[in-house]
C-alpha angles and dihedrals in degrees: 000000000000092000092053092053091048092050092050091052095048095047092045093049093046092064115096094217130007133178118214132160093353095308136099118234124198130196116243091249092053092049093049092048092048094052092043089055090050091048090055097039100050097058089041091054090047092052092047091049092050090051089050099244093120 
């Protein structure tokens, strides 16, 4: 029984995005990548708008 619970957790956490009980769940890696992309994109968009390219 313990092995089955462990397998369910590992397969559930390995998904990038899952939908359960009306909510979306992300893996930690997906969340980190998403916020890293935002961290890079927001200053880049600001710089491009100051230059006048946007």
